[in-house]
C-alpha positions as CSV (number, residue, x, y, z in Angstrom):
1,M,-5.7,0.3,-10.2
2,A,-2.4,-1.5,-9.7
3,A,-2.9,-5.2,-9.4
4,K,-0.5,-7.3,-7.3
5,K,-0.2,-11.0,-7.7
6,S,0.1,-12.9,-4.4
7,G,1.6,-16.4,-4.0
8,G,-1.9,-17.8,-3.3
9,G,-3.2,-16.9,-6.8
10,A,-5.4,-14.0,-5.5
11,T,-5.0,-10.6,-6.9
12,K,-4.7,-7.6,-4.5
13,Q,-5.5,-4.2,-5.8
14,T,-4.7,-0.6,-4.6
15,G,-7.6,1.8,-5.0
16,N,-7.2,5.0,-7.2
17,K,-7.4,7.2,-4.2
18,V,-4.5,5.4,-2.5
19,S,-2.5,5.4,-5.7
20,S,-2.9,9.1,-6.1
21,I,-2.0,9.8,-2.5
22,A,1.1,7.6,-2.9
23,S,2.0,9.4,-6.2
24,K,1.7,12.8,-4.5
25,G,4.0,11.6,-1.7
26,L,6.6,10.5,-4.1
27,R,6.5,13.7,-6.2
28,T,6.5,16.1,-3.3
29,G,7.8,14.1,-0.4
30,K,5.0,15.7,1.8
31,L,2.0,13.8,3.1
32,S,-0.4,14.6,5.9
33,P,-0.6,12.2,8.9
34,S,-4.0,10.8,7.6
35,E,-2.6,10.3,4.1
36,I,0.4,8.4,5.6
37,K,-2.1,6.2,7.6
38,S,-4.0,5.5,4.4
39,V,-1.0,4.5,2.3
40,S,0.5,2.4,5.2
41,A,-2.7,0.6,5.8
42,S,-2.9,-0.3,2.1
43,A,0.6,-1.6,2.1
44,L,0.1,-3.6,5.2
45,G,-3.1,-5.0,3.7
46,Q,-1.2,-6.3,0.7
47,D,1.7,-7.9,2.8
48,E,1.8,-11.5,2.0
49,T,3.6,-12.4,5.3
50,K,1.4,-11.6,8.3
51,G,2.8,-10.7,11.6
52,T,6.4,-10.1,12.5
53,R,9.3,-11.6,10.4
54,K,12.0,-13.6,12.0
55,K,15.5,-12.2,11.7
């Protein structure tokens, strides 16, 4: 699992399944809608800044 350090000292991890789906997407450039949702949800769950960002 790929660990990600956040500013608060907590470690956030991406599961093996999500990592393999993301890897497949990078290799082939093709993901199903459910795979896109899974990878997107994982990325948003690891986002350190919640909500919308100011421009």
